[in-house]
N, C-alpha and C positions, 0 to 999 in steps of 0.2 A: 487695569491699573499696571504701572510698571514702578520698578526701584528707582527714586531719584537721588543724586548724589547730594550729600550733604556738603554746602559750597559756602555757605553764608554763616553769620554768626547767629543769625535768625534760625536759618536751619539747624545749626546745633542747638538752639534753644528747644526748638521744637522736639529734635531727638531725645533730649534729657527729659522734656516735660511729658512724654507719652507715658510713663509709668504712672504719672499721676491721674491719669484716664483709666489705666487698665486695672491699676489696684486701689483706687479710691481711697487713699490713705489706710489700707489695711497694715496694721503694726506688724503682720508677720513677714511683709516684704521688706529686707533691708537692701535700699538701693546703693549702685556703685557710687564712689565718690565722684562728684562731678569734677573735680579737678582733675582726677585721673584720666577722665573721659575726654575732657579738653586738651590735655597732653597729648594723648594718640591722635586727635584730630589735627593739631598743630605738626605733629611728625609725620602726617601723611597717611594714617591708618584710613582705609576706604569706608566710608561710611552710608548707609541709604535709608531712605524715607518711602514709604507707601501712604500716599495720600488717597482720600476719597471725598470727592465733593470739598476739598479744600481742609478735610480734617486728618490729621496723621491717625494711622489705625496698624501701623507696624514700623519696625525699626531694625536693622540689623548693621554689623559690619562684615566686610567682604575682604580677607587676606590670605595671604599663604604663608608658608615657612618650610625653607629647605630642609631645615633638620628633622622635623615631624614627618616630612615625605619620605625621607630616608628611613625614618622608623617605622612607618606604617607601610612602605613599600610601593607605594604610587602618589602619583602627582593628585593632591587634594585641596579643593577650595575649602578653606575654614571661613566660619561664621562666627559672631558672637553679638553679647550684648544684645541679644534677640528677644523681642516682646512684640505681642500681638494680639489684637481683639481676635474674639472667638471666630468672626467671619473674615478674618482677612488671612488665614492660613495659607490656603491654597494658592492665593497671589504671592504671598511673601516666599513660599518655598519654591514656587516656579521661578520666582526672580533670582533666589539663591543658585538654583539649578542651571538657569541661563547665564549666569555670570561665570560658573564653574566651567561650562561647556565652551564658552566665548574665550575663556582663558587655556583651553585645551588640557583641562583637568579631568582625571579619570573618576573623582567621586566628591561628595562634600561630607565635610564633618564638622560638627560643633553641638550646641553652642559653647565656644571657647574664648577667653577673653584675657589676653590674645592667645596663649595655649592652655592645654588641660593641666599643665603642671603650675599654673599660675591661677586662674578662676575658671567658672563657666558652669556647665552642666544643667540638669533638668532634674527635679525631683519627682519622683513615680509614685510616691506613699508618704503617709505622714502630714498630710495637707493641714491637719489641725494644728499642727506644732509650727512656733514661729522659726523663720530662717535666723542666720546669724554672719557676721562677718566673715568673707572669704568662703562664703557658700551660698547657694542658690534658694531661691523659695518661688514657687510659681503657682498658677491655677492648676486644679485637676484638668482642665480642657487640654493643658499644655502637651503631656506625653499622648494622649489619644491623638491629637491634631498630629503629631510627627508620625505616629503609627498609622494613621488613616492615609497619609500621602506617602509612603514606599520607605520611610526612615525605620532602621532598625538599632536596636539598642547595643553599644559598644561599653566596655569596661564598666559592666555593673557593679554597683558599691552600696554603702551605706553610710550615713552620718551616724554619730553615736553621741548620747548623753548619758552622765553617769553623776551619782551623788558624790560629795568629798567625803570619805570615810571618816568617821570620827576615830577611828584606831588604825594603825598601819596595816595597809593590804599588800604590801611587798617586803620581802626580807632578803636579806644579801649576807653571804658569808663575810663577815669584815675581815677576817686573816687574810682573805685574797687581796684585799686593798694595799699592804704593804709587800706582801708577797709579789704582787703583779705589777706593783709601782702605778698604781691607779690613783687619780685625783679627779675630783668633781670641781669643775668651775663655774662660776656664776656670771649672769650678765652683769655688765657695767655700764651705765649710760654714758660715762665718760670715754669709754672705749668701744663704743660700739662699731667704730669704724675700723678697729684692728680686729674685732671678733668675728665680723661678717666674713671675711674670707677664707677663716677657719671653717666656719659653719658651710659656706658653699662648696668647698672640697669634699668635706663629708655628706654633703646632701647629693651631689652630682654622683659619688661613688655608689651612695645607700640605693639610689633609686634607677640607676642605670638599666637595670634588667627590666623593669617595669614598660610593658607595651605603648603605655601613653605618654612616657617621660623624655624630654631632650633636655640637654645638659644647659644648664642656667649660666649666663656669662655673668660677669661683674656687674655689668650695666644694667641687666634685667633685675638682679638681685637688689641692688642699690634703689631702683625705682620701685619694686614690691615693699621694701622696708622702709621707705621714705617716711620719716617722722616716727620710727620704732623707738627712738630714745625718749620720744615725746610720752610713748604709752607705755614703755617699758616697765615691768615689775620685775626686779632683777632676780627674785626667787624662781621666777617662771622660764627663765632662759637658762639652760644648764648643757654643758659639755663635758665629756669625759675624756681623759688622756690615759694612755697606757705606756708607762716609759716616755714621757714626753709627747707621744704619737697621738693625736686626736683620732678617737675611734666611734664615738657615739654622740649624739645631741638631741635635745626635745626644746621647743619653742613653743610656749604659751603666751597669749595676751589678754587682759583683762577685757571682756565682753561689753563693747560700747555699742552693740546693736540698737539697742533701744534709743539711744541717743542719736545714731544716724539715719533711723526711721523718722524721728521727730522733725529733723532738720532735712529730710528728703535728701539726704546725700550731699547738701551744699555746706562744706566745711570751710566756709569763708573766714577770713581772720576774726572775726567777731565771734561766729561760734567755734573758733578754736580756743579762744579765750573763754568761753563758757564752759566748754568741755575740760579745759586745765581747772578753772575753778570748781566744779563738780566731781573732780577725779575720782575722789575717794568713793563717790555713790556707785562706781563702776566695778568695785572690788568684791563684789558677791558671787559674780560668774565668769567663767574663764573660757576660752577657745583654744584647743591645741591644734595649732598650726600645721606643725611639721614634725616628726621625729624621724631617727633613722640610725641603723649600726653599720659601718662600712663592710662589705662582703665577708673580707677576711676573719673579721671579729664576729660575724653573726653566730648565734646559737650557743653562745657562751654566757648569757645571764647578764650581761652588761646593761642591757636597758631595764633590766630589773632594780639595779642600782640607782640610776637614773630617775624611773618611776618612782623609788621610795623618797629619794631626796625632793623630786617634784611634788609629791603629795603631802610632805611636810611643810613643804612651801606654802601649799593651797590651804592647808589647815591653820597655819601661823597667820597668814593672811586674811584670815575669815571668810574664803571662797566657801561656795555651798554646792556648785555645780560646776561640771567641765564638761563643756561640749568639743567633739571632734570632727573636724573637716573629714571628708569622704575617704572610705579605706576599701579596696577592692575586695569583693566576695571570695575572690582567688586567693587572697592573702589574709587567712584566718589568724597566723600569727602576730599579726598588726593588732588587730581586734582583742587578742586575748588580755591586753591590759585592762582594756573597759569592761571585758567579762568578770575580771577579778576584782574590780571596783563596786560590781553589782549594776553595771550599766545595762544598755539596751540600745539596739538600732533606732533612731529618730526619723531619718528620712530615708528611702530609697532613693537612689540615685543613679543618673545613667548619662552618657553622651549618645548622640545620634549620628550615625552615617547611612549615606544612599550612593549606591553606583550611578554612575551617568551613561554607561554603555546602552 
């Protein structure tokens, strides 16, 4: 078997439908939104299918990114949206590596969709816990298959789950607010377009030192946050200015994972209306998507101020649980907020790389 390109709409339907076969409706698996996958296909992202006697048994994307090549220090074949039946792993990984060699790449890395600072990854533990939006969930045979076929773990991390405390978990010296000219700003559905560039500047500065992170362009951020105003709870998007200069931020969203699982990722217009009509039902759990402090202001406790305001918003909003997308194990400072809330690691998380020499 060899990877066959996704060329027709029928191929694309087969690509999207594979997870129905692999996961058999398991509610722990949260599929990517079909509209996003279709957008990537229309924009020319290379996608491949592995068929056995007419049945699709594996899928992946095959793409490259010069900025990530520079960050990793080598020409790298990226792959993502990678799903497979247990007996198809060898042929799939052979196909990915063959594509990398044909393109003159030094290594393969993934799964990333389309970059590690967007989505992707493989969970390596916590299989009994459901996945959630902007995170991965997969069968236990996935990490075993990668490692049996020459892949090694990269950027090992954890996702987290925390109860929302009934009492405040964070303190901040309020005298500093006036003395340092600090101001907490909240999200505004009507002004999301104005607030996103402010967040992007802080995001790129805050994460530049991380090994997997490449700068997010305005176009990439717009694509990732498409529909944000539709989902936004304004109390869960916060940023901090110091003397009118943005220095720290945090973004959480209501957790619509169960809804996305029920509709199998197909958020067509009718399902969008259904989500809107039931929006209040998705205000019991939230997902922390991203947070950060610009390097020049790190270590001064500003995230504690935002954490205090965030958790007040969670409590007032009736949220009971907060989940967080992956945090590298080499970054314990970022996980300290979850520990303070009484949280625990939820899923072990990793990306995989393999040399092609």
